[in-house]
A tleap script that builds the chain and sets N, CA, C and O, in Angstrom:
source leaprc.protein.ff14SB
mol = sequence {
  NMET SER CYS ARG ASP ALA CYS THR PRO ALA
  ALA ILE CYS PHE ASP LEU ALA PHE GLY GLY
  ALA ARG PRO SER ILE VAL MET ASP THR CYS
  THR GLY CYS GLY ASP CYS VAL GLN ALA CYS
  PRO ALA ASP ALA ILE GLN LEU CYS ALA ARG
  GLU VAL ALA HIE GLU CPRO
}
set mol.1.N position { 43.465 -6.904 -8.619 }
set mol.1.CA position { 42.702 -5.993 -9.451 }
set mol.1.C position { 41.256 -6.449 -9.605 }
set mol.1.O position { 40.547 -6.022 -10.516 }
set mol.2.N position { 40.839 -7.317 -8.708 }
set mol.2.CA position { 39.465 -7.814 -8.774 }
set mol.2.C position { 38.451 -6.705 -8.522 }
set mol.2.O position { 37.334 -6.762 -9.035 }
set mol.3.N position { 38.827 -5.698 -7.738 }
set mol.3.CA position { 37.902 -4.583 -7.505 }
set mol.3.C position { 37.659 -3.818 -8.811 }
set mol.3.O position { 36.528 -3.426 -9.100 }
set mol.4.N position { 38.706 -3.610 -9.588 }
set mol.4.CA position { 38.560 -2.918 -10.875 }
set mol.4.C position { 37.688 -3.740 -11.815 }
set mol.4.O position { 36.837 -3.193 -12.517 }
set mol.5.N position { 37.898 -5.048 -11.829 }
set mol.5.CA position { 37.122 -5.914 -12.713 }
set mol.5.C position { 35.642 -5.937 -12.338 }
set mol.5.O position { 34.786 -6.096 -13.208 }
set mol.6.N position { 35.336 -5.778 -11.052 }
set mol.6.CA position { 33.951 -5.802 -10.591 }
set mol.6.C position { 33.245 -4.460 -10.767 }
set mol.6.O position { 32.023 -4.383 -10.639 }
set mol.7.N position { 34.001 -3.408 -11.059 }
set mol.7.CA position { 33.446 -2.054 -11.140 }
set mol.7.C position { 32.740 -1.840 -12.481 }
set mol.7.O position { 33.384 -1.630 -13.509 }
set mol.8.N position { 31.413 -1.898 -12.452 }
set mol.8.CA position { 30.620 -1.747 -13.677 }
set mol.8.C position { 30.822 -0.390 -14.353 }
set mol.8.O position { 30.960 -0.352 -15.576 }
set mol.9.N position { 30.845 0.725 -13.619 }
set mol.9.CA position { 31.054 2.009 -14.297 }
set mol.9.C position { 32.523 2.296 -14.635 }
set mol.9.O position { 32.837 3.364 -15.160 }
set mol.10.N position { 33.431 1.341 -14.335 }
set mol.10.CA position { 34.869 1.490 -14.628 }
set mol.10.C position { 35.454 2.723 -13.941 }
set mol.10.O position { 36.155 3.520 -14.563 }
set mol.11.N position { 35.157 2.865 -12.653 }
set mol.11.CA position { 35.628 4.019 -11.890 }
set mol.11.C position { 36.951 3.761 -11.182 }
set mol.11.O position { 37.499 4.671 -10.560 }
set mol.12.N position { 37.477 2.538 -11.264 }
set mol.12.CA position { 38.728 2.202 -10.596 }
set mol.12.C position { 39.798 1.941 -11.650 }
set mol.12.O position { 39.590 1.189 -12.602 }
set mol.13.N position { 40.941 2.580 -11.457 }
set mol.13.CA position { 42.081 2.314 -12.325 }
set mol.13.C position { 43.305 2.111 -11.442 }
set mol.13.O position { 43.332 2.548 -10.292 }
set mol.14.N position { 44.300 1.455 -11.984 }
set mol.14.CA position { 45.530 1.205 -11.243 }
set mol.14.C position { 46.673 1.931 -11.921 }
set mol.14.O position { 46.868 1.827 -13.132 }
set mol.15.N position { 47.426 2.669 -11.119 }
set mol.15.CA position { 48.605 3.380 -11.595 }
set mol.15.C position { 49.834 2.622 -11.100 }
set mol.15.O position { 49.873 2.173 -9.954 }
set mol.16.N position { 50.825 2.483 -11.959 }
set mol.16.CA position { 52.047 1.821 -11.544 }
set mol.16.C position { 52.736 2.630 -10.467 }
set mol.16.O position { 52.847 3.852 -10.571 }
set mol.17.N position { 53.197 1.955 -9.438 }
set mol.17.CA position { 53.880 2.606 -8.323 }
set mol.17.C position { 55.037 1.714 -7.893 }
set mol.17.O position { 55.099 0.542 -8.264 }
set mol.18.N position { 55.928 2.262 -7.131 }
set mol.18.CA position { 57.055 1.492 -6.628 }
set mol.18.C position { 56.528 0.313 -5.812 }
set mol.18.O position { 55.791 0.502 -4.844 }
set mol.19.N position { 56.902 -0.886 -6.202 }
set mol.19.CA position { 56.475 -2.078 -5.486 }
set mol.19.C position { 55.146 -2.644 -5.935 }
set mol.19.O position { 54.650 -3.580 -5.308 }
set mol.20.N position { 54.551 -2.124 -6.981 }
set mol.20.CA position { 53.281 -2.670 -7.451 }
set mol.20.C position { 52.439 -1.638 -8.148 }
set mol.20.O position { 52.945 -0.782 -8.873 }
set mol.21.N position { 51.157 -1.728 -7.923 }
set mol.21.CA position { 50.216 -0.800 -8.540 }
set mol.21.C position { 49.346 -0.194 -7.452 }
set mol.21.O position { 49.011 -0.856 -6.469 }
set mol.22.N position { 48.986 1.061 -7.634 }
set mol.22.CA position { 48.165 1.777 -6.647 }
set mol.22.C position { 46.805 2.087 -7.281 }
set mol.22.O position { 46.743 2.671 -8.363 }
set mol.23.N position { 45.719 1.698 -6.608 }
set mol.23.CA position { 44.391 1.982 -7.161 }
set mol.23.C position { 44.012 3.443 -6.973 }
set mol.23.O position { 44.434 4.090 -6.015 }
set mol.24.N position { 43.229 3.940 -7.880 }
set mol.24.CA position { 42.646 5.274 -7.714 }
set mol.24.C position { 41.206 5.230 -8.200 }
set mol.24.O position { 40.858 4.442 -9.080 }
set mol.25.N position { 40.384 6.077 -7.624 }
set mol.25.CA position { 38.959 6.125 -7.920 }
set mol.25.C position { 38.649 7.409 -8.674 }
set mol.25.O position { 39.076 8.491 -8.271 }
set mol.26.N position { 37.913 7.288 -9.756 }
set mol.26.CA position { 37.436 8.454 -10.500 }
set mol.26.C position { 36.091 8.815 -9.873 }
set mol.26.O position { 35.065 8.207 -10.180 }
set mol.27.N position { 36.112 9.805 -8.998 }
set mol.27.CA position { 34.930 10.132 -8.206 }
set mol.27.C position { 33.735 10.574 -9.052 }
set mol.27.O position { 32.588 10.349 -8.668 }
set mol.28.N position { 33.994 11.191 -10.180 }
set mol.28.CA position { 32.882 11.613 -11.042 }
set mol.28.C position { 32.194 10.419 -11.697 }
set mol.28.O position { 31.058 10.531 -12.157 }
set mol.29.N position { 32.878 9.277 -11.740 }
set mol.29.CA position { 32.339 8.077 -12.384 }
set mol.29.C position { 31.761 7.098 -11.371 }
set mol.29.O position { 30.832 6.354 -11.687 }
set mol.30.N position { 32.300 7.092 -10.161 }
set mol.30.CA position { 31.872 6.147 -9.132 }
set mol.30.C position { 30.412 6.387 -8.756 }
set mol.30.O position { 29.997 7.519 -8.505 }
set mol.31.N position { 29.638 5.288 -8.721 }
set mol.31.CA position { 28.225 5.384 -8.356 }
set mol.31.C position { 27.979 5.013 -6.895 }
set mol.31.O position { 26.869 5.180 -6.390 }
set mol.32.N position { 29.013 4.511 -6.217 }
set mol.32.CA position { 28.862 4.099 -4.829 }
set mol.32.C position { 28.118 2.786 -4.675 }
set mol.32.O position { 27.562 2.517 -3.610 }
set mol.33.N position { 28.095 1.959 -5.717 }
set mol.33.CA position { 27.325 0.707 -5.694 }
set mol.33.C position { 27.880 -0.327 -4.722 }
set mol.33.O position { 27.121 -1.144 -4.200 }
set mol.34.N position { 29.202 -0.310 -4.463 }
set mol.34.CA position { 29.799 -1.243 -3.517 }
set mol.34.C position { 30.260 -2.556 -4.100 }
set mol.34.O position { 30.728 -3.418 -3.357 }
set mol.35.N position { 30.146 -2.743 -5.398 }
set mol.35.CA position { 30.605 -3.989 -6.010 }
set mol.35.C position { 32.093 -4.221 -5.769 }
set mol.35.O position { 32.528 -5.364 -5.627 }
set mol.36.N position { 32.865 -3.158 -5.722 }
set mol.36.CA position { 34.303 -3.273 -5.472 }
set mol.36.C position { 34.584 -3.771 -4.055 }
set mol.36.O position { 35.552 -4.499 -3.834 }
set mol.37.N position { 33.754 -3.388 -3.108 }
set mol.37.CA position { 33.925 -3.810 -1.714 }
set mol.37.C position { 33.760 -5.322 -1.623 }
set mol.37.O position { 34.558 -6.001 -0.976 }
set mol.38.N position { 32.737 -5.840 -2.261 }
set mol.38.CA position { 32.474 -7.276 -2.242 }
set mol.38.C position { 33.575 -8.070 -2.922 }
set mol.38.O position { 33.877 -9.190 -2.512 }
set mol.39.N position { 34.182 -7.497 -3.964 }
set mol.39.CA position { 35.175 -8.213 -4.763 }
set mol.39.C position { 36.584 -8.159 -4.191 }
set mol.39.O position { 37.432 -8.951 -4.602 }
set mol.40.N position { 36.865 -7.261 -3.266 }
set mol.40.CA position { 38.227 -7.056 -2.769 }
set mol.40.C position { 38.658 -8.220 -1.871 }
set mol.40.O position { 38.079 -8.413 -0.802 }
set mol.41.N position { 39.663 -8.996 -2.286 }
set mol.41.CA position { 40.096 -10.137 -1.472 }
set mol.41.C position { 40.853 -9.702 -0.209 }
set mol.41.O position { 40.986 -10.489 0.728 }
set mol.42.N position { 41.346 -8.466 -0.173 }
set mol.42.CA position { 42.101 -7.978 0.983 }
set mol.42.C position { 41.217 -7.215 1.967 }
set mol.42.O position { 41.701 -6.749 2.998 }
set mol.43.N position { 39.937 -7.086 1.663 }
set mol.43.CA position { 39.010 -6.338 2.511 }
set mol.43.C position { 39.556 -4.938 2.801 }
set mol.43.O position { 39.516 -4.466 3.937 }
set mol.44.N position { 40.067 -4.282 1.749 }
set mol.44.CA position { 40.760 -3.004 1.895 }
set mol.44.C position { 39.945 -1.806 1.425 }
set mol.44.O position { 40.462 -0.689 1.387 }
set mol.45.N position { 38.682 -2.017 1.069 }
set mol.45.CA position { 37.877 -0.919 0.521 }
set mol.45.C position { 36.703 -0.637 1.448 }
set mol.45.O position { 36.030 -1.559 1.908 }
set mol.46.N position { 36.466 0.626 1.714 }
set mol.46.CA position { 35.308 1.067 2.492 }
set mol.46.C position { 34.594 2.154 1.715 }
set mol.46.O position { 35.231 2.956 1.032 }
set mol.47.N position { 33.298 2.184 1.813 }
set mol.47.CA position { 32.524 3.284 1.253 }
set mol.47.C position { 32.174 4.215 2.399 }
set mol.47.O position { 31.679 3.775 3.437 }
set mol.48.N position { 32.428 5.493 2.212 }
set mol.48.CA position { 32.141 6.495 3.241 }
set mol.48.C position { 31.286 7.597 2.642 }
set mol.48.O position { 31.449 7.969 1.480 }
set mol.49.N position { 30.381 8.106 3.444 }
set mol.49.CA position { 29.563 9.237 3.002 }
set mol.49.C position { 30.445 10.441 2.797 }
set mol.49.O position { 31.414 10.641 3.529 }
set mol.50.N position { 30.122 11.230 1.823 }
set mol.50.CA position { 30.907 12.405 1.502 }
set mol.50.C position { 29.988 13.616 1.518 }
set mol.50.O position { 28.882 13.580 0.977 }
set mol.51.N position { 30.459 14.688 2.145 }
set mol.51.CA position { 29.671 15.915 2.177 }
set mol.51.C position { 29.662 16.562 0.800 }
set mol.51.O position { 30.686 16.643 0.121 }
set mol.52.N position { 28.500 17.012 0.416 }
set mol.52.CA position { 28.352 17.696 -0.858 }
set mol.52.C position { 28.010 19.148 -0.564 }
set mol.52.O position { 27.076 19.424 0.188 }
set mol.53.N position { 28.742 20.059 -1.138 }
set mol.53.CA position { 28.485 21.474 -0.935 }
set mol.53.C position { 27.224 21.864 -1.684 }
set mol.53.O position { 27.073 21.566 -2.869 }
set mol.54.N position { 26.326 22.529 -0.989 }
set mol.54.CA position { 25.084 22.989 -1.598 }
set mol.54.C position { 25.228 24.481 -1.901 }
set mol.54.O position { 25.620 25.281 -1.051 }
set mol.55.N position { 24.902 24.813 -3.122 }
set mol.55.CA position { 24.969 26.230 -3.489 }
set mol.55.C position { 23.637 26.895 -3.159 }
set mol.55.O position { 22.580 26.290 -3.340 }
set mol.56.N position { 23.680 28.126 -2.682 }
set mol.56.CA position { 22.429 28.827 -2.318 }
set mol.56.C position { 21.560 29.128 -3.507 }
set mol.56.O position { 20.486 29.710 -3.355 }
savepdb mol mol.pdb
quit
């Protein structure tokens, strides 16, 4: 849970799942800073660009 601890905006939470806990990201809260990537001991996090719909 080091990624959650490193997340300044608190955008990562863990939900209990069979066999452990599953992380989830609150996209409205995530700033894309990457602190979670640096903190992850399993190197399991990637930041990817996301398309944003533009309204006319």
